[in-house]
PDB file of the backbone (N, CA, C, O) and the ligand in Angstrom, with CONECT records:
HET     CU  A 101       1
ATOM      1  N   UNK A   1     -14.026  19.995  27.072  1.00  0.00           N
ATOM      2  CA  UNK A   1     -13.490  19.901  28.567  1.00  0.00           C
ATOM      3  C   UNK A   1     -12.235  19.056  28.641  1.00  0.00           C
ATOM      4  O   UNK A   1     -12.255  17.968  28.067  1.00  0.00           O
ATOM      5  N   UNK A   2     -11.158  19.436  29.278  1.00  0.00           N
ATOM      6  CA  UNK A   2      -9.959  18.902  29.519  1.00  0.00           C
ATOM      7  C   UNK A   2     -10.228  17.698  30.398  1.00  0.00           C
ATOM      8  O   UNK A   2     -11.026  17.696  31.336  1.00  0.00           O
ATOM      9  N   UNK A   3      -9.445  16.619  29.985  1.00  0.00           N
ATOM     10  CA  UNK A   3      -9.324  15.464  30.776  1.00  0.00           C
ATOM     11  C   UNK A   3      -8.930  15.761  32.127  1.00  0.00           C
ATOM     12  O   UNK A   3      -8.090  16.629  32.366  1.00  0.00           O
ATOM     13  N   UNK A   4      -9.489  15.092  33.011  1.00  0.00           N
ATOM     14  CA  UNK A   4      -9.243  15.255  34.448  1.00  0.00           C
ATOM     15  C   UNK A   4      -8.548  14.047  34.956  1.00  0.00           C
ATOM     16  O   UNK A   4      -9.180  12.990  34.956  1.00  0.00           O
ATOM     17  N   UNK A   5      -7.197  14.073  35.434  1.00  0.00           N
ATOM     18  CA  UNK A   5      -6.486  12.812  36.112  1.00  0.00           C
ATOM     19  C   UNK A   5      -6.913  13.006  37.433  1.00  0.00           C
ATOM     20  O   UNK A   5      -6.681  14.091  37.966  1.00  0.00           O
ATOM     21  N   UNK A   6      -7.635  11.916  38.181  1.00  0.00           N
ATOM     22  CA  UNK A   6      -7.923  11.898  39.476  1.00  0.00           C
ATOM     23  C   UNK A   6      -6.880  11.179  40.381  1.00  0.00           C
ATOM     24  O   UNK A   6      -6.999  11.362  41.592  1.00  0.00           O
ATOM     25  N   UNK A   7      -5.936  10.432  39.961  1.00  0.00           N
ATOM     26  CA  UNK A   7      -4.831   9.917  40.608  1.00  0.00           C
ATOM     27  C   UNK A   7      -3.585   9.947  39.898  1.00  0.00           C
ATOM     28  O   UNK A   7      -3.651   9.950  38.669  1.00  0.00           O
ATOM     29  N   UNK A   8      -2.364   9.970  40.500  1.00  0.00           N
ATOM     30  CA  UNK A   8      -1.252   9.516  39.919  1.00  0.00           C
ATOM     31  C   UNK A   8      -0.364   8.712  40.712  1.00  0.00           C
ATOM     32  O   UNK A   8      -0.304   8.767  41.941  1.00  0.00           O
ATOM     33  N   UNK A   9       0.357   7.928  39.941  1.00  0.00           N
ATOM     34  CA  UNK A   9       1.104   6.785  40.671  1.00  0.00           C
ATOM     35  C   UNK A   9       2.491   6.706  39.894  1.00  0.00           C
ATOM     36  O   UNK A   9       2.619   6.624  38.673  1.00  0.00           O
ATOM     37  N   UNK A  10       3.515   6.747  40.857  1.00  0.00           N
ATOM     38  CA  UNK A  10       4.897   6.254  40.267  1.00  0.00           C
ATOM     39  C   UNK A  10       5.392   5.378  41.024  1.00  0.00           C
ATOM     40  O   UNK A  10       5.213   5.384  42.242  1.00  0.00           O
ATOM     41  N   UNK A  11       6.107   4.476  40.379  1.00  0.00           N
ATOM     42  CA  UNK A  11       7.057   3.436  40.910  1.00  0.00           C
ATOM     43  C   UNK A  11       8.481   3.636  41.072  1.00  0.00           C
ATOM     44  O   UNK A  11       9.154   3.829  40.059  1.00  0.00           O
ATOM     45  N   UNK A  12       8.991   3.619  42.133  1.00  0.00           N
ATOM     46  CA  UNK A  12      10.423   3.918  42.160  1.00  0.00           C
ATOM     47  C   UNK A  12      11.064   2.595  42.640  1.00  0.00           C
ATOM     48  O   UNK A  12      10.712   1.975  43.643  1.00  0.00           O
ATOM     49  N   UNK A  13      12.212   2.193  41.651  1.00  0.00           N
ATOM     50  CA  UNK A  13      13.018   1.085  42.009  1.00  0.00           C
ATOM     51  C   UNK A  13      14.215   1.423  42.885  1.00  0.00           C
ATOM     52  O   UNK A  13      15.025   2.316  42.637  1.00  0.00           O
ATOM     53  N   UNK A  14      14.237   0.594  43.959  1.00  0.00           N
ATOM     54  CA  UNK A  14      15.316   0.874  44.911  1.00  0.00           C
ATOM     55  C   UNK A  14      16.292  -0.135  44.745  1.00  0.00           C
ATOM     56  O   UNK A  14      16.028  -1.275  45.128  1.00  0.00           O
ATOM     57  N   UNK A  15      17.487   0.150  44.177  1.00  0.00           N
ATOM     58  CA  UNK A  15      18.614  -1.085  44.062  1.00  0.00           C
ATOM     59  C   UNK A  15      19.960  -0.437  44.178  1.00  0.00           C
ATOM     60  O   UNK A  15      20.848  -0.521  43.329  1.00  0.00           O
ATOM     61  N   UNK A  16      20.031   0.284  45.425  1.00  0.00           N
ATOM     62  CA  UNK A  16      21.358   0.764  45.875  1.00  0.00           C
ATOM     63  C   UNK A  16      21.229   2.394  45.432  1.00  0.00           C
ATOM     64  O   UNK A  16      22.155   3.183  45.620  1.00  0.00           O
ATOM     65  N   UNK A  17      20.192   2.702  44.935  1.00  0.00           N
ATOM     66  CA  UNK A  17      19.663   4.203  44.763  1.00  0.00           C
ATOM     67  C   UNK A  17      18.409   4.176  44.468  1.00  0.00           C
ATOM     68  O   UNK A  17      17.734   3.158  44.621  1.00  0.00           O
ATOM     69  N   UNK A  18      17.884   5.421  43.954  1.00  0.00           N
ATOM     70  CA  UNK A  18      16.323   5.392  43.537  1.00  0.00           C
ATOM     71  C   UNK A  18      16.330   5.777  42.108  1.00  0.00           C
ATOM     72  O   UNK A  18      17.064   6.611  41.578  1.00  0.00           O
ATOM     73  N   UNK A  19      15.389   5.037  41.547  1.00  0.00           N
ATOM     74  CA  UNK A  19      15.344   5.083  40.194  1.00  0.00           C
ATOM     75  C   UNK A  19      13.751   5.345  39.686  1.00  0.00           C
ATOM     76  O   UNK A  19      13.034   4.344  39.703  1.00  0.00           O
ATOM     77  N   UNK A  20      13.235   6.426  39.302  1.00  0.00           N
ATOM     78  CA  UNK A  20      13.902   7.552  39.260  1.00  0.00           C
ATOM     79  C   UNK A  20      14.255   7.987  40.529  1.00  0.00           C
ATOM     80  O   UNK A  20      13.648   7.516  41.492  1.00  0.00           O
ATOM     81  N   UNK A  21      15.195   8.864  40.705  1.00  0.00           N
ATOM     82  CA  UNK A  21      15.432   9.751  41.933  1.00  0.00           C
ATOM     83  C   UNK A  21      14.759  11.223  41.958  1.00  0.00           C
ATOM     84  O   UNK A  21      14.946  11.948  42.935  1.00  0.00           O
ATOM     85  N   UNK A  22      14.074  11.593  41.006  1.00  0.00           N
ATOM     86  CA  UNK A  22      13.500  12.840  40.991  1.00  0.00           C
ATOM     87  C   UNK A  22      11.932  12.529  40.414  1.00  0.00           C
ATOM     88  O   UNK A  22      11.771  12.096  39.273  1.00  0.00           O
ATOM     89  N   UNK A  23      11.013  12.747  41.156  1.00  0.00           N
ATOM     90  CA  UNK A  23       9.548  12.519  40.776  1.00  0.00           C
ATOM     91  C   UNK A  23       8.748  13.671  40.873  1.00  0.00           C
ATOM     92  O   UNK A  23       8.520  14.262  41.929  1.00  0.00           O
ATOM     93  N   UNK A  24       8.238  14.048  39.546  1.00  0.00           N
ATOM     94  CA  UNK A  24       7.521  15.117  39.570  1.00  0.00           C
ATOM     95  C   UNK A  24       5.863  14.973  39.687  1.00  0.00           C
ATOM     96  O   UNK A  24       5.321  14.283  38.824  1.00  0.00           O
ATOM     97  N   UNK A  25       5.185  15.480  40.527  1.00  0.00           N
ATOM     98  CA  UNK A  25       3.853  15.312  40.780  1.00  0.00           C
ATOM     99  C   UNK A  25       2.976  16.538  40.422  1.00  0.00           C
ATOM    100  O   UNK A  25       3.453  17.673  40.407  1.00  0.00           O
ATOM    101  N   UNK A  26       1.700  16.279  40.139  1.00  0.00           N
ATOM    102  CA  UNK A  26       0.974  17.502  39.706  1.00  0.00           C
ATOM    103  C   UNK A  26       0.118  17.837  40.936  1.00  0.00           C
ATOM    104  O   UNK A  26      -0.701  17.036  41.387  1.00  0.00           O
ATOM    105  N   UNK A  27       0.353  19.132  41.495  1.00  0.00           N
ATOM    106  CA  UNK A  27      -0.552  19.720  42.320  1.00  0.00           C
ATOM    107  C   UNK A  27      -1.796  19.377  42.425  1.00  0.00           C
ATOM    108  O   UNK A  27      -2.422  19.460  41.369  1.00  0.00           O
ATOM    109  N   UNK A  28      -2.531  18.920  43.585  1.00  0.00           N
ATOM    110  CA  UNK A  28      -3.821  18.855  43.752  1.00  0.00           C
ATOM    111  C   UNK A  28      -4.203  17.479  43.279  1.00  0.00           C
ATOM    112  O   UNK A  28      -5.390  17.270  43.527  1.00  0.00           O
ATOM    113  N   UNK A  29      -3.687  16.601  42.763  1.00  0.00           N
ATOM    114  CA  UNK A  29      -4.020  15.204  42.395  1.00  0.00           C
ATOM    115  C   UNK A  29      -3.531  14.216  43.302  1.00  0.00           C
ATOM    116  O   UNK A  29      -2.314  14.037  43.326  1.00  0.00           O
ATOM    117  N   UNK A  30      -4.264  13.547  44.049  1.00  0.00           N
ATOM    118  CA  UNK A  30      -3.828  12.666  44.880  1.00  0.00           C
ATOM    119  C   UNK A  30      -2.749  11.636  44.364  1.00  0.00           C
ATOM    120  O   UNK A  30      -2.901  10.972  43.339  1.00  0.00           O
ATOM    121  N   UNK A  31      -1.759  11.580  45.100  1.00  0.00           N
ATOM    122  CA  UNK A  31      -0.668  10.699  44.703  1.00  0.00           C
ATOM    123  C   UNK A  31      -0.114   9.677  45.453  1.00  0.00           C
ATOM    124  O   UNK A  31       0.033   9.827  46.666  1.00  0.00           O
ATOM    125  N   UNK A  32       0.298   8.390  44.744  1.00  0.00           N
ATOM    126  CA  UNK A  32       0.900   7.260  45.429  1.00  0.00           C
ATOM    127  C   UNK A  32       2.151   6.931  44.824  1.00  0.00           C
ATOM    128  O   UNK A  32       2.265   6.714  43.618  1.00  0.00           O
ATOM    129  N   UNK A  33       3.252   6.883  45.783  1.00  0.00           N
ATOM    130  CA  UNK A  33       4.651   6.323  45.260  1.00  0.00           C
ATOM    131  C   UNK A  33       4.692   5.112  45.776  1.00  0.00           C
ATOM    132  O   UNK A  33       4.298   4.914  46.925  1.00  0.00           O
ATOM    133  N   UNK A  34       5.211   4.062  44.941  1.00  0.00           N
ATOM    134  CA  UNK A  34       5.400   2.796  45.316  1.00  0.00           C
ATOM    135  C   UNK A  34       6.884   2.500  45.396  1.00  0.00           C
ATOM    136  O   UNK A  34       7.532   2.458  44.350  1.00  0.00           O
ATOM    137  N   UNK A  35       7.446   2.299  46.529  1.00  0.00           N
ATOM    138  CA  UNK A  35       8.864   2.110  46.575  1.00  0.00           C
ATOM    139  C   UNK A  35       9.210   0.526  46.498  1.00  0.00           C
ATOM    140  O   UNK A  35       8.826  -0.184  47.427  1.00  0.00           O
ATOM    141  N   UNK A  36       9.893  -0.020  45.462  1.00  0.00           N
ATOM    142  CA  UNK A  36       9.994  -1.417  45.234  1.00  0.00           C
ATOM    143  C   UNK A  36      11.621  -1.736  45.444  1.00  0.00           C
ATOM    144  O   UNK A  36      12.455  -1.387  44.608  1.00  0.00           O
ATOM    145  N   UNK A  37      11.912  -2.351  46.505  1.00  0.00           N
ATOM    146  CA  UNK A  37      13.181  -2.487  46.705  1.00  0.00           C
ATOM    147  C   UNK A  37      13.590  -3.983  46.111  1.00  0.00           C
ATOM    148  O   UNK A  37      13.082  -5.040  46.486  1.00  0.00           O
ATOM    149  N   UNK A  38      14.576  -3.843  45.146  1.00  0.00           N
ATOM    150  CA  UNK A  38      14.742  -5.015  44.291  1.00  0.00           C
ATOM    151  C   UNK A  38      16.040  -5.604  44.381  1.00  0.00           C
ATOM    152  O   UNK A  38      16.313  -6.622  43.746  1.00  0.00           O
ATOM    153  N   UNK A  39      16.983  -4.943  45.244  1.00  0.00           N
ATOM    154  CA  UNK A  39      18.365  -5.464  45.520  1.00  0.00           C
ATOM    155  C   UNK A  39      18.831  -5.079  46.801  1.00  0.00           C
ATOM    156  O   UNK A  39      18.501  -4.017  47.330  1.00  0.00           O
ATOM    157  N   UNK A  40      19.609  -5.935  47.326  1.00  0.00           N
ATOM    158  CA  UNK A  40      20.167  -5.891  48.567  1.00  0.00           C
ATOM    159  C   UNK A  40      21.224  -4.795  48.763  1.00  0.00           C
ATOM    160  O   UNK A  40      21.646  -4.461  49.871  1.00  0.00           O
ATOM    161  N   UNK A  41      21.659  -4.205  47.467  1.00  0.00           N
ATOM    162  CA  UNK A  41      22.762  -3.112  47.629  1.00  0.00           C
ATOM    163  C   UNK A  41      22.415  -2.047  48.461  1.00  0.00           C
ATOM    164  O   UNK A  41      21.264  -1.623  48.567  1.00  0.00           O
ATOM    165  N   UNK A  42      23.503  -1.554  49.126  1.00  0.00           N
ATOM    166  CA  UNK A  42      23.357  -0.303  49.784  1.00  0.00           C
ATOM    167  C   UNK A  42      22.746  -0.632  51.057  1.00  0.00           C
ATOM    168  O   UNK A  42      22.678  -1.780  51.498  1.00  0.00           O
ATOM    169  N   UNK A  43      22.227   0.580  51.735  1.00  0.00           N
ATOM    170  CA  UNK A  43      21.679   0.412  53.097  1.00  0.00           C
ATOM    171  C   UNK A  43      20.216   1.083  52.853  1.00  0.00           C
ATOM    172  O   UNK A  43      19.941   2.105  53.483  1.00  0.00           O
ATOM    173  N   UNK A  44      19.382   0.586  52.050  1.00  0.00           N
ATOM    174  CA  UNK A  44      18.164   1.294  51.509  1.00  0.00           C
ATOM    175  C   UNK A  44      17.011   0.416  52.186  1.00  0.00           C
ATOM    176  O   UNK A  44      15.970   0.380  51.530  1.00  0.00           O
ATOM    177  N   UNK A  45      17.018  -0.216  53.252  1.00  0.00           N
ATOM    178  CA  UNK A  45      15.921  -0.926  53.616  1.00  0.00           C
ATOM    179  C   UNK A  45      14.816  -0.116  54.349  1.00  0.00           C
ATOM    180  O   UNK A  45      13.772  -0.661  54.707  1.00  0.00           O
ATOM    181  N   UNK A  46      15.072   1.180  54.560  1.00  0.00           N
ATOM    182  CA  UNK A  46      14.057   2.130  54.948  1.00  0.00           C
ATOM    183  C   UNK A  46      14.160   3.438  54.220  1.00  0.00           C
ATOM    184  O   UNK A  46      15.188   4.013  53.863  1.00  0.00           O
ATOM    185  N   UNK A  47      12.774   3.845  54.046  1.00  0.00           N
ATOM    186  CA  UNK A  47      12.848   5.160  53.084  1.00  0.00           C
ATOM    187  C   UNK A  47      12.136   6.267  54.193  1.00  0.00           C
ATOM    188  O   UNK A  47      11.253   5.942  54.987  1.00  0.00           O
ATOM    189  N   UNK A  48      12.640   7.462  54.087  1.00  0.00           N
ATOM    190  CA  UNK A  48      12.118   8.530  54.900  1.00  0.00           C
ATOM    191  C   UNK A  48      11.832   9.521  53.983  1.00  0.00           C
ATOM    192  O   UNK A  48      12.582   9.804  53.049  1.00  0.00           O
ATOM    193  N   UNK A  49      10.492  10.205  54.273  1.00  0.00           N
ATOM    194  CA  UNK A  49      10.102  11.542  53.752  1.00  0.00           C
ATOM    195  C   UNK A  49       9.781  12.411  54.742  1.00  0.00           C
ATOM    196  O   UNK A  49       8.579  12.604  54.928  1.00  0.00           O
ATOM    197  N   UNK A  50      10.598  13.005  55.450  1.00  0.00           N
ATOM    198  CA  UNK A  50      10.301  13.770  56.729  1.00  0.00           C
ATOM    199  C   UNK A  50       9.253  14.804  56.559  1.00  0.00           C
ATOM    200  O   UNK A  50       8.520  15.075  57.510  1.00  0.00           O
ATOM    201  N   UNK A  51       9.144  15.334  55.545  1.00  0.00           N
ATOM    202  CA  UNK A  51       7.971  16.478  55.260  1.00  0.00           C
ATOM    203  C   UNK A  51       6.626  15.842  55.447  1.00  0.00           C
ATOM    204  O   UNK A  51       5.708  16.526  55.899  1.00  0.00           O
ATOM    205  N   UNK A  52       6.449  14.638  55.146  1.00  0.00           N
ATOM    206  CA  UNK A  52       5.279  14.043  55.181  1.00  0.00           C
ATOM    207  C   UNK A  52       5.217  12.895  56.359  1.00  0.00           C
ATOM    208  O   UNK A  52       4.253  12.136  56.457  1.00  0.00           O
ATOM    209  N   UNK A  53       6.155  12.859  57.089  1.00  0.00           N
ATOM    210  CA  UNK A  53       6.157  12.049  58.323  1.00  0.00           C
ATOM    211  C   UNK A  53       6.211  10.633  57.918  1.00  0.00           C
ATOM    212  O   UNK A  53       5.748   9.765  58.658  1.00  0.00           O
ATOM    213  N   UNK A  54       6.738  10.359  56.811  1.00  0.00           N
ATOM    214  CA  UNK A  54       6.887   8.933  56.406  1.00  0.00           C
ATOM    215  C   UNK A  54       8.226   8.183  56.752  1.00  0.00           C
ATOM    216  O   UNK A  54       9.326   8.666  56.484  1.00  0.00           O
ATOM    217  N   UNK A  55       8.064   7.052  57.323  1.00  0.00           N
ATOM    218  CA  UNK A  55       9.242   6.392  57.848  1.00  0.00           C
ATOM    219  C   UNK A  55       8.971   4.817  57.489  1.00  0.00           C
ATOM    220  O   UNK A  55       8.572   4.105  58.411  1.00  0.00           O
ATOM    221  N   UNK A  56       9.147   4.299  56.330  1.00  0.00           N
ATOM    222  CA  UNK A  56       8.540   3.215  55.857  1.00  0.00           C
ATOM    223  C   UNK A  56       9.683   2.171  55.627  1.00  0.00           C
ATOM    224  O   UNK A  56      10.602   2.464  54.862  1.00  0.00           O
ATOM    225  N   UNK A  57       9.654   0.969  56.263  1.00  0.00           N
ATOM    226  CA  UNK A  57      10.526  -0.205  55.992  1.00  0.00           C
ATOM    227  C   UNK A  57      10.311  -0.615  54.454  1.00  0.00           C
ATOM    228  O   UNK A  57       9.209  -0.521  53.914  1.00  0.00           O
ATOM    229  N   UNK A  58      11.377  -1.043  53.846  1.00  0.00           N
ATOM    230  CA  UNK A  58      11.099  -1.636  52.491  1.00  0.00           C
ATOM    231  C   UNK A  58      11.803  -3.113  52.422  1.00  0.00           C
ATOM    232  O   UNK A  58      12.958  -3.239  52.016  1.00  0.00           O
ATOM    233  N   UNK A  59      10.997  -4.226  52.859  1.00  0.00           N
ATOM    234  CA  UNK A  59      11.438  -5.485  52.766  1.00  0.00           C
ATOM    235  C   UNK A  59      11.732  -5.655  51.244  1.00  0.00           C
ATOM    236  O   UNK A  59      11.037  -5.172  50.351  1.00  0.00           O
ATOM    237  N   UNK A  60      12.746  -6.333  51.086  1.00  0.00           N
ATOM    238  CA  UNK A  60      13.243  -6.773  49.745  1.00  0.00           C
ATOM    239  C   UNK A  60      12.157  -7.570  48.995  1.00  0.00           C
ATOM    240  O   UNK A  60      11.699  -8.627  49.429  1.00  0.00           O
ATOM    241  N   UNK A  61      11.748  -6.949  47.756  1.00  0.00           N
ATOM    242  CA  UNK A  61      10.847  -7.702  46.843  1.00  0.00           C
ATOM    243  C   UNK A  61       9.275  -7.511  47.383  1.00  0.00           C
ATOM    244  O   UNK A  61       8.303  -8.146  46.973  1.00  0.00           O
ATOM    245  N   UNK A  62       9.280  -6.567  48.314  1.00  0.00           N
ATOM    246  CA  UNK A  62       7.891  -6.283  48.805  1.00  0.00           C
ATOM    247  C   UNK A  62       7.280  -4.840  48.503  1.00  0.00           C
ATOM    248  O   UNK A  62       7.182  -4.141  49.512  1.00  0.00           O
ATOM    249  N   UNK A  63       6.909  -4.337  47.473  1.00  0.00           N
ATOM    250  CA  UNK A  63       6.735  -3.061  47.225  1.00  0.00           C
ATOM    251  C   UNK A  63       5.863  -2.293  48.298  1.00  0.00           C
ATOM    252  O   UNK A  63       4.798  -2.760  48.703  1.00  0.00           O
ATOM    253  N   UNK A  64       6.362  -1.126  48.720  1.00  0.00           N
ATOM    254  CA  UNK A  64       5.538  -0.483  49.751  1.00  0.00           C
ATOM    255  C   UNK A  64       4.741   0.890  49.038  1.00  0.00           C
ATOM    256  O   UNK A  64       5.407   1.597  48.282  1.00  0.00           O
ATOM    257  N   UNK A  65       3.587   1.165  49.255  1.00  0.00           N
ATOM    258  CA  UNK A  65       2.983   2.296  48.816  1.00  0.00           C
ATOM    259  C   UNK A  65       2.922   3.393  49.814  1.00  0.00           C
ATOM    260  O   UNK A  65       2.660   3.196  51.000  1.00  0.00           O
ATOM    261  N   UNK A  66       3.198   4.672  49.241  1.00  0.00           N
ATOM    262  CA  UNK A  66       3.216   5.668  50.280  1.00  0.00           C
ATOM    263  C   UNK A  66       2.386   6.910  49.601  1.00  0.00           C
ATOM    264  O   UNK A  66       2.617   7.323  48.465  1.00  0.00           O
ATOM    265  N   UNK A  67       1.481   7.386  50.393  1.00  0.00           N
ATOM    266  CA  UNK A  67       0.605   8.240  49.937  1.00  0.00           C
ATOM    267  C   UNK A  67       1.229   9.769  50.164  1.00  0.00           C
ATOM    268  O   UNK A  67       1.584  10.178  51.270  1.00  0.00           O
ATOM    269  N   UNK A  68       1.306  10.562  48.904  1.00  0.00           N
ATOM    270  CA  UNK A  68       1.902  11.843  49.094  1.00  0.00           C
ATOM    271  C   UNK A  68       0.703  12.976  48.988  1.00  0.00           C
ATOM    272  O   UNK A  68      -0.228  12.850  48.192  1.00  0.00           O
ATOM    273  N   UNK A  69       0.831  14.035  49.837  1.00  0.00           N
ATOM    274  CA  UNK A  69      -0.087  15.173  49.931  1.00  0.00           C
ATOM    275  C   UNK A  69       0.233  16.063  48.864  1.00  0.00           C
ATOM    276  O   UNK A  69       1.284  16.687  49.011  1.00  0.00           O
ATOM    277  N   UNK A  70      -0.375  16.255  47.901  1.00  0.00           N
ATOM    278  CA  UNK A  70       0.112  17.272  46.723  1.00  0.00           C
ATOM    279  C   UNK A  70      -0.711  18.425  46.931  1.00  0.00           C
ATOM    280  O   UNK A  70      -0.942  19.118  45.940  1.00  0.00           O
ATOM    281  N   UNK A  71      -1.262  18.807  48.187  1.00  0.00           N
ATOM    282  CA  UNK A  71      -2.098  20.002  48.288  1.00  0.00           C
ATOM    283  C   UNK A  71      -1.279  21.291  47.982  1.00  0.00           C
ATOM    284  O   UNK A  71      -1.801  22.265  47.440  1.00  0.00           O
ATOM    285  N   UNK A  72      -0.166  21.257  48.300  1.00  0.00           N
ATOM    286  CA  UNK A  72       0.765  22.523  48.167  1.00  0.00           C
ATOM    287  C   UNK A  72       1.862  22.032  47.423  1.00  0.00           C
ATOM    288  O   UNK A  72       2.384  20.932  47.608  1.00  0.00           O
ATOM    289  N   UNK A  73       2.296  23.100  46.342  1.00  0.00           N
ATOM    290  CA  UNK A  73       3.371  22.967  45.422  1.00  0.00           C
ATOM    291  C   UNK A  73       4.645  23.284  46.245  1.00  0.00           C
ATOM    292  O   UNK A  73       4.761  24.214  47.043  1.00  0.00           O
ATOM    293  N   UNK A  74       5.510  22.433  45.948  1.00  0.00           N
ATOM    294  CA  UNK A  74       7.021  22.550  46.701  1.00  0.00           C
ATOM    295  C   UNK A  74       7.796  21.340  46.426  1.00  0.00           C
ATOM    296  O   UNK A  74       7.372  20.420  45.727  1.00  0.00           O
ATOM    297  N   UNK A  75       9.124  21.367  47.081  1.00  0.00           N
ATOM    298  CA  UNK A  75      10.056  20.289  46.840  1.00  0.00           C
ATOM    299  C   UNK A  75      10.213  19.454  48.063  1.00  0.00           C
ATOM    300  O   UNK A  75      10.133  20.057  49.133  1.00  0.00           O
ATOM    301  N   UNK A  76      10.422  18.185  48.090  1.00  0.00           N
ATOM    302  CA  UNK A  76      10.524  17.397  49.437  1.00  0.00           C
ATOM    303  C   UNK A  76      11.401  16.432  49.109  1.00  0.00           C
ATOM    304  O   UNK A  76      11.158  15.661  48.180  1.00  0.00           O
ATOM    305  N   UNK A  77      12.493  16.362  49.812  1.00  0.00           N
ATOM    306  CA  UNK A  77      13.432  15.288  49.699  1.00  0.00           C
ATOM    307  C   UNK A  77      13.091  13.880  50.363  1.00  0.00           C
ATOM    308  O   UNK A  77      12.405  13.761  51.378  1.00  0.00           O
ATOM    309  N   UNK A  78      13.580  12.984  49.754  1.00  0.00           N
ATOM    310  CA  UNK A  78      13.427  11.605  50.454  1.00  0.00           C
ATOM    311  C   UNK A  78      14.978  11.041  50.552  1.00  0.00           C
ATOM    312  O   UNK A  78      15.937  11.439  49.891  1.00  0.00           O
ATOM    313  N   UNK A  79      14.959  10.002  51.561  1.00  0.00           N
ATOM    314  CA  UNK A  79      16.193   9.321  51.661  1.00  0.00           C
ATOM    315  C   UNK A  79      16.322   8.090  52.317  1.00  0.00           C
ATOM    316  O   UNK A  79      15.313   7.711  52.911  1.00  0.00           O
ATOM    317  N   UNK A  80      17.362   7.338  52.359  1.00  0.00           N
ATOM    318  CA  UNK A  80      17.415   6.177  53.130  1.00  0.00           C
ATOM    319  C   UNK A  80      17.474   6.456  54.497  1.00  0.00           C
ATOM    320  O   UNK A  80      17.732   7.603  54.863  1.00  0.00           O
ATOM    321  N   UNK A  81      17.243   5.438  55.409  1.00  0.00           N
ATOM    322  CA  UNK A  81      17.077   5.587  56.751  1.00  0.00           C
ATOM    323  C   UNK A  81      18.476   6.349  57.555  1.00  0.00           C
ATOM    324  O   UNK A  81      18.440   6.965  58.620  1.00  0.00           O
ATOM    325  N   UNK A  82      19.433   6.143  56.864  1.00  0.00           N
ATOM    326  CA  UNK A  82      20.684   6.851  57.113  1.00  0.00           C
ATOM    327  C   UNK A  82      21.171   8.261  56.614  1.00  0.00           C
ATOM    328  O   UNK A  82      22.182   8.897  56.911  1.00  0.00           O
ATOM    329  N   UNK A  83      20.153   8.541  55.782  1.00  0.00           N
ATOM    330  CA  UNK A  83      20.289   9.939  55.094  1.00  0.00           C
ATOM    331  C   UNK A  83      21.378  10.019  54.094  1.00  0.00           C
ATOM    332  O   UNK A  83      21.999  11.068  53.919  1.00  0.00           O
ATOM    333  N   UNK A  84      21.660   8.768  53.335  1.00  0.00           N
ATOM    334  CA  UNK A  84      22.932   8.770  52.666  1.00  0.00           C
ATOM    335  C   UNK A  84      22.332   8.786  51.125  1.00  0.00           C
ATOM    336  O   UNK A  84      22.776   9.662  50.383  1.00  0.00           O
ATOM    337  N   UNK A  85      21.392   7.908  50.625  1.00  0.00           N
ATOM    338  CA  UNK A  85      20.904   7.932  49.501  1.00  0.00           C
ATOM    339  C   UNK A  85      19.741   8.791  49.216  1.00  0.00           C
ATOM    340  O   UNK A  85      18.830   8.588  50.019  1.00  0.00           O
ATOM    341  N   UNK A  86      19.496   9.643  48.369  1.00  0.00           N
ATOM    342  CA  UNK A  86      18.581  10.791  48.193  1.00  0.00           C
ATOM    343  C   UNK A  86      17.811  10.799  47.041  1.00  0.00           C
ATOM    344  O   UNK A  86      18.343  10.617  45.946  1.00  0.00           O
ATOM    345  N   UNK A  87      16.594  10.991  47.162  1.00  0.00           N
ATOM    346  CA  UNK A  87      15.705  11.499  45.988  1.00  0.00           C
ATOM    347  C   UNK A  87      14.912  12.784  46.349  1.00  0.00           C
ATOM    348  O   UNK A  87      15.079  13.365  47.421  1.00  0.00           O
ATOM    349  N   UNK A  88      14.093  13.169  45.451  1.00  0.00           N
ATOM    350  CA  UNK A  88      13.265  14.482  45.533  1.00  0.00           C
ATOM    351  C   UNK A  88      11.954  14.283  44.818  1.00  0.00           C
ATOM    352  O   UNK A  88      11.810  13.804  43.693  1.00  0.00           O
ATOM    353  N   UNK A  89      11.092  14.689  45.575  1.00  0.00           N
ATOM    354  CA  UNK A  89       9.655  14.990  44.950  1.00  0.00           C
ATOM    355  C   UNK A  89       9.315  16.265  44.728  1.00  0.00           C
ATOM    356  O   UNK A  89       9.497  17.074  45.638  1.00  0.00           O
ATOM    357  N   UNK A  90       8.796  16.665  43.565  1.00  0.00           N
ATOM    358  CA  UNK A  90       8.720  17.983  43.122  1.00  0.00           C
ATOM    359  C   UNK A  90       6.908  17.938  42.978  1.00  0.00           C
ATOM    360  O   UNK A  90       6.321  17.010  42.421  1.00  0.00           O
ATOM    361  N   UNK A  91       6.334  18.927  43.492  1.00  0.00           N
ATOM    362  CA  UNK A  91       4.833  19.018  43.406  1.00  0.00           C
ATOM    363  C   UNK A  91       4.565  20.309  42.835  1.00  0.00           C
ATOM    364  O   UNK A  91       4.592  21.311  43.550  1.00  0.00           O
ATOM    365  N   UNK A  92       4.270  20.379  41.415  1.00  0.00           N
ATOM    366  CA  UNK A  92       4.062  21.547  40.691  1.00  0.00           C
ATOM    367  C   UNK A  92       2.707  21.583  40.139  1.00  0.00           C
ATOM    368  O   UNK A  92       2.032  20.584  39.890  1.00  0.00           O
ATOM    369  N   UNK A  93       2.267  23.106  39.921  1.00  0.00           N
ATOM    370  CA  UNK A  93       1.070  23.303  39.309  1.00  0.00           C
ATOM    371  C   UNK A  93       0.945  22.714  37.897  1.00  0.00           C
ATOM    372  O   UNK A  93      -0.104  22.843  37.265  1.00  0.00           O
TER     373      UNK A  93
HETATM  374 CU    CU A 101      21.541   4.488  53.992  1.00  0.00          CU2+
END
């Protein structure tokens, strides 16, 4: 019997950009992204993921967890509050 992973978790460092800036998640497995802003560089004090109605402030040095709905396969962009720095979430089977 194949091993079943029942959660997935990715940490994204925010330091003037997003590292990594593309995150691949397995469809159907509950997912959490943690945005950890470690630098004051740039204007990344808020992250938005419009497809999931996420608009979260990122206090410096205070990691923020965001739950991602992986029910449906697809691609979703995220960005800073001013839509200047970008990243992408890929939900794939
Ligand atoms: Cu910005």
